[in-house]
C-alpha positions in Angstrom: -5.3 -18.8 43.2 -7.5 -18.9 40.2 -6.2 -20.9 37.2 -7.0 -19.8 33.7 -7.4 -22.2 30.8 -4.6 -20.8 28.5 -6.3 -22.3 25.5 -9.2 -20.0 26.0 -7.1 -17.0 27.1 -4.9 -16.7 24.1 -6.2 -15.0 20.9 -6.7 -17.3 17.9 -7.2 -16.3 14.3 -10.3 -18.5 14.0 -12.2 -16.7 16.8 -10.9 -13.1 16.3 -12.1 -10.1 14.3 -10.5 -6.7 14.2 -12.6 -3.6 14.4 -11.1 -0.2 13.5 -13.4 2.5 15.0 -13.7 5.9 13.4 -10.1 6.3 12.0 -11.4 9.1 9.7 -9.3 11.7 7.9 -11.0 14.7 9.4 -10.9 13.4 13.0 -7.3 12.0 13.1 -5.4 15.4 13.0 -6.9 16.2 16.5 -5.7 12.9 18.0 -2.5 12.7 20.0 0.4 11.1 18.2 -1.8 10.4 15.3 0.8 9.2 12.8 2.2 6.6 15.1 -1.3 5.4 16.0 -2.3 5.1 12.4 0.9 3.1 11.6 0.3 0.7 14.5 -3.3 0.2 13.4 -2.3 -0.3 9.8 0.3 -3.0 10.8 -2.2 -4.8 12.9 -4.8 -4.7 10.1 -2.3 -5.9 7.5 -1.3 -8.8 9.8 -5.0 -9.6 10.4 -5.7 -9.8 6.7 -2.6 -12.0 6.1 -3.8 -14.4 8.8 -7.5 -14.4 7.6 -8.8 -12.4 10.5 -11.8 -10.2 9.3 -11.1 -6.5 9.5 -14.1 -4.2 9.8 -14.3 -0.5 10.3 -16.9 2.0 11.4 -17.2 5.6 10.2 -19.1 8.1 12.4 -21.2 10.4 10.3 -19.0 10.0 7.2 -20.8 12.7 5.4 -19.6 15.1 8.0 -16.3 13.6 9.3 -15.2 12.0 6.1 -14.0 8.5 5.1 -11.6 6.2 6.8 -8.0 7.3 6.3 -6.6 6.1 3.0 -3.6 4.4 4.7 -6.1 2.1 6.4 -8.9 1.7 3.8 -7.1 -1.0 1.7 -6.9 -3.4 4.7 -10.6 -3.2 5.6 -13.2 -5.7 4.3 -16.3 -4.0 5.4 -17.1 -0.5 6.6 -20.3 0.4 8.6 -21.5 4.0 8.7 -22.9 5.0 12.1 -24.6 7.8 13.9 -24.5 6.4 17.4 -21.3 6.5 19.4 -21.9 2.8 20.2 -21.7 0.9 16.8 -23.8 -1.9 18.3 -26.8 0.5 18.3 -26.7 0.4 14.5 -29.0 -2.5 13.4 -26.8 -3.5 10.4 -23.7 -3.8 12.5 -24.3 -6.9 14.6 -26.8 -8.5 12.2 -24.0 -9.2 9.7 -21.1 -9.8 12.1 -18.9 -12.6 10.9 -20.0 -16.0 12.3 -17.8 -17.5 15.0 -15.8 -14.3 15.6 -16.6 -13.7 19.2 -13.3 -12.1 20.2 -13.4 -8.6 18.8 -10.1 -6.6 19.0 -11.0 -2.9 19.1 -8.7 -0.1 17.8 -9.4 3.5 16.8 -10.7 6.8 18.0 -11.7 8.2 20.3 -10.8 5.8 23.0 -13.1 7.3 25.7 -16.1 7.7 23.4 -16.8 5.5 20.4 -14.2 2.8 21.2 -15.3 2.5 24.8 -19.1 2.6 24.1 -18.8 0.1 21.2 -16.7 -2.3 23.4 -19.2 -2.1 26.2 -22.0 -2.7 23.6 -20.2 -5.8 22.3 -19.8 -7.2 25.8 -23.5 -6.6 26.5 -24.3 -8.4 23.2 -22.3 -11.5 24.3 -19.0 -10.9 22.5 -15.6 -10.7 24.1 -14.2 -7.3 23.3 -10.4 -6.9 23.6 -9.0 -3.4 23.8 -5.7 -3.0 21.8 -4.3 -0.2 24.1 -1.5 0.9 21.7 -4.0 1.2 18.8 -6.5 3.6 20.4 -6.3 7.3 20.6 -7.9 10.4 22.1 -7.3 14.1 21.8 -6.0 14.2 25.5 -3.9 11.6 27.3 -6.2 11.9 30.3 -9.2 10.7 28.2 -7.1 7.8 26.9 -6.2 6.8 30.4 -9.8 7.1 31.7 -11.0 4.9 28.9 -8.5 2.2 29.8 -9.3 2.5 33.5 -13.0 2.2 32.8 -12.4 -0.8 30.5 -10.6 -2.7 33.2 -13.2 -1.7 35.8 -15.7 -3.8 33.9 -13.3 -6.7 33.7 -12.6 -6.5 30.0 -9.4 -7.6 28.4 -6.6 -5.5 27.1 -3.6 -6.4 24.9 -1.0 -4.6 22.8 -0.8 -5.0 19.0 2.3 -7.2 19.3 0.6 -9.4 21.9 -2.2 -10.0 19.4 0.1 -10.5 16.5 2.3 -13.1 18.2 -0.7 -14.9 19.7 -2.3 -15.2 16.3 1.0 -16.5 14.8 1.5 -19.1 17.7 5.0 -20.1 16.4 7.8 -18.8 14.3 7.1 -21.9 12.1 3.9 -20.2 10.9 4.1 -19.8 7.1 3.4 -16.0 7.4 5.9 -15.4 10.2 8.6 -13.8 8.1 6.1 -11.5 6.3 4.5 -10.5 9.6 7.9 -10.0 11.3 8.8 -7.5 8.6 5.7 -5.5 9.4 6.3 -5.5 13.1 9.9 -4.4 12.8 
C-alpha cells in the first residue's frame, strides 16, 4: 500500500489559485445546468477571495463570445484574453502567474475543451492542476464525463467545491468560517 503525505495532499490557501475558464455570457446559455454551475463557481470564487486565494479568469475570443458573466466578474482579480483553447499557449498567461501558487483549481467551460486542454498545459508546465468537478460544464453530459475520465487517465487530481473550501478553511475555528459557511449553505 502506498502512503500519501497528507500535508502535501490537502489544498492550502498559500499554494492555491483558482482559475475560471471561459465562463462567458454568450457561451453559458448552451451549457447544461448553467445557473447551478454559475452559482457554484461564484461561491468558490467568493470563498477564495475571502481566504486570499488569487482568482483569475480566461475569456476565449472575448470580442466574439463576450465578457465573463457579470455574476462572476466582481470576484476575479485578473482576466486573460485568449485565442488558444489551452490558455498556457498564451505567452502572457504563465509569465505573470502568481508566485508560489502551484496548485491551480480549474473551473469553467467547456470541460472537454478549454478546461481540459488548459489543465493538461498547466501539468506540462510543472503546475499541479486540480479539476473542480462540480464547477465545470459542457453542452452535453457525455462530454463532461469524457473530460473527467481523461483527466483521471493522466493521473490528475479531482475535487468538489466543498472539498476545496473545507480544506482551505482547515478548521471551524478559522476566522472566516461563519462567512464561508453562509456561502456554502
